[in-house]
N, C-alpha and C positions, 0 to 999 in steps of 0.2 A: 468383464471378468473381475475387475477389482470390487465391484459391488457384490458379486456372488460370492467372492472370497470373504468379503466383510460379513455378509449374512451368516457364513458357516463359523468365522472365527471371532467375530466381534473386535477385531483389531482396528482401533481408531485410524492407524495411518492408512489402511486399506480404504476406509470411508473418505479421507482426505484425497487420496489419489482418485478415486471415483469422482468426486466432486470437481476436482481440477481438470481431469480429462473431459468430463462432461461439458463443463463451462468453456474450455478451451476449443472444443469442437462444435460449440454452438454459435449462432449468429450474434451472440452477446446483446439480444434485445432485452426489453423490460422483463419478460417472463424468465430468461434465463438468469439475469442477474437476481430476480426475486429467488429463484431456486438456489442459486450458490449461496446467497445469503442465508437462507432457511437451513441449508445443509452446514454453513459454518456455524450457526447458532448452535445447532445440535452437536457439533464437533466441540465446540468450546465447553458445552455441558459435560462432555465425556473427558476432555483434557483441556482444562482452563489456563493452564500455565505453560502450554507448548508455544515457544516463541515463533515457530515457523507458521502455525496456524494463526496465531495472533496477527503476525505481519501481513500474511496472505488476505485475511479477512479484512484488516485495516486498509491495505491498498486497494481492495475492491471497492470498499466504501469511498475512498478518495478518488480513485481513478474514474469511476462511473457516477460521480457527483451525487451520491446518495446521502452520506452523512459525513462531512469532514471532520467534525468535532469528535464523533466516535472513532472514525478511522484514525485520527491522530493519536487519540488515548489508547487504542489498541496497539499500535505501532510502538509507542512509548513503553507500554508494558512489554512488549517484546525486547525491547532494547534493554529494560532494566534486568531482564533474565540473561540476555546475551548482548552484552554491549559492544558497540563498534562493528557491527556486522554491517558491512557495504550495503547490502541490499536493504537492510532495514533503515539505515541513515537515508537511503535514497527515497524510500517511501515516506519517511517523515519530512523530508525536504519538499517533497511534491505536495504533501498535504499543507505544508505552510504556504508554499506557493499559491495553492488553490484558494487559500483564504486572503491572499494579499499580503502575507507577512514575507516580503521578499529578502529583506535583509537577514532575517532569521534563517530562511530557506537556503541562501547563498553560503552562510557560515556553515551549515550543515552539508551541503552537497560538496563543498570544498574538501571535505574529509573523505569523500567516495573516489577511490581509485580503481574503478573497473571500466574496462572497455566494452560497453554493451550499447546497442543502437538506442534503446529506450533511455538509458541512464544519460548518454550524450544529449539526446533530445531534452531530457530534463534540465541538465546542466545549462544548455543554451537558452531555454525559456526563462529559467531563474535568473541568468545573468542579464537577459535582456529586460525583464521586469524590474530588476535592480537598477539598471541603467536608465530605464525610463523613469523610475522613482527619483533618481538623483537629478535628472534634467528638470523634472517637475518642480523640485525643491529649489533648484537654482533659478527657475523662472519666477517662482513665488517671492523669493528674497528680493529680486529687482523690483 
């Protein structure tokens, strides 16, 4: 329905909703990830400065191990437009976690105060990563 409405109206938000619904109802396999990435590329051509689109696309790139660097850059761009949005901060922290920058990730995730299953998982994994890093540094000093 969202796609049909988009074809009639050319409203980018409808294309975004179509892409999100289609991806969320998929198996999230390689083909589905490629499709959502292609859709998001097209959407950013239409609306390059929409923070919701930037964050969603960035998070997809990070979560599914496609391109951490680009994902982080997209999320940073979203945060420049809409600073301190907890969901965007969570995405950024998760990106830094994925590239092994645990300290930076923990500093960011500590600013996120929303109770959501995925965010709580991110906090747990980031803190564990940081604690492991501290233990490794203590071992190396000895």
